[in-house]
Phi, psi and omega in degrees: 000140184251148169246111178275176181304327187254014187289335179276355179278130190298331180291350181251004176259147174297153173302149187283123176266122178257116172273145177226135176243085189262007187257346170043064185297342179279348176258158178262156186303329177287350183290330187205150174280354187257019179262111177283138188242309176293158176300318181299317179298318183293320176291320179298321175306314181300314180300316185290325174295321177296317183293334178280343176127358178284137182238356178236129178244123179272116195260117161232168183228151173244144171282172184296335179272007172087358173287150176297139185270140176241010180269120178304327177300327178287330174288324177299317178294318181298313184295325179295319182289320181301315181304329178280314187285318180230065187297345182262354180282150166277118183266121187243107177274130176298119190299340179283347204059299171192138179242030176292145181308144168268152174059237186264025179078022180280351172212145170225113186210161178277159176289169183290169186299308181308320177290317180294327178295335180295346176298339177288344187249014173302143184226116357292151184290148176278165177285327181222158161229132179286150178219133172266156184239127180079129174300130193200155175296141168229070180276091187285358184258358184296325182273345190286138176257168178299326174295323179301314188260005184299129176083012180235168182295338176288355172275351181279124183306324181296313177296314183297325178293322180296313179289333176293332183255018179282142180235156176264111172280101181211072182275177184304318185290319178294320181301310184298314181290328177295312180296316183299318182290315181300309186294327180293331180257014171071028175256128186275125171287136179251110186283129176252102194242124184265354178192179182294327179299320177293325178293320182294322180294325175294317177304317180293322175300322181289314182300330182267006179070016175286328177235130182222087179188184180298154179257096180249124192205159172248139164276112193257094185264075187240005179062195181050046178116353172237178174302150168272174187275066179247132182299334177290336177284321179292322181294322180293320176299315182298315183298335181269351179283145174295166185298328189254020173285154175250109190250130174243144177261131178234137174211204194224134175049223193288356173287340188297318190289303183297328180284319178300318177301315178299313182300318179299311187296328186273355180095006177276189184240176193219156175231138174218185178124166191284346173298331183256324190207137181253358195236149166259253164298156179302124180086001179242118182297155177217123188289166173297319182296318181296323179292322180291318180299323178296315180294319176297323177291317178297319180301310185293328177292335180267007178064023176264127181295143172269132185293141167280173176298322178295317177299316175307313179298321177291315181300317176285342182062043182301128179092357180270132169224154181254165191275333196202163173301319181296317177294316177301318181297315183295317181295323182280338181095018175279156169294148182288158178297148178287139178263162181296132176088004175267143178229167178088168188293333182255014175067039180291138184291142179283129184250137178292132177268125181293000000 
């Protein structure tokens, strides 16, 4: 991505797309007053976040007992209700389905590959399913302080140990098959990337024709196997993104606000919600709706427009697929694949010298 002399002027920036993750599958209902449990409460939370300015909803579900749901039928019901309640929101299903601990918190893990592939068969289909790239550590506790988890189940050493040891199973065969199934069913993959190495893996998938579509992604700065919330990290990631990527900044707890403020100023997009952050000022809880309202307020203070549902769909290019690797590279702003006999950075043809 490039920054021109006028790139920081709001009239030259896309409207701000606010993603919200209000369901917090890693937390239990007693951890916060802002965790919706019943299906009606979960749907109402989406409505409230949309009314506050969020246009992308990161979807997880809970069973009636408050535990994270792993039943596809529950997700089908949720999506059906959401399509009616918030028809203009981009519905983005979390690709892990849910990684809430089982039983007494002795394990925290993503579901197996076969189950996750079934996300391509959800009915009604979501607009997006998130996908991580490369099997990797996902220690969501590495950056957490005692203040961050105060009053929540993550303060329990047993739960914290489980989440500290969690890994993302996302090897090459899973990724290739999952992308194939999502694209075949018209569902856009939303890439959740923790560092430049994962972005490079996505570029290789594009160059090989495994993925042919818009590059819509989050930079996930949560540490523990991903980048930490360091501005130097985000700038390097921005520098490595192709010109036409759609980039959202995502982080953890009270790092969310300063990083998102930078993202708004630079013309990028933001993610908020209790899945990522419970706090406003130190020691003061902040709901998902309040976090959305804060992002909308900051954006408007910078004179940057907040996206409508229709604008978010246009920015994300929901429903768009390309015909080939060559077209995808061109549309995204990557250099073309090298042809046989070409040399140089731009693939200039090798000419015979007389």
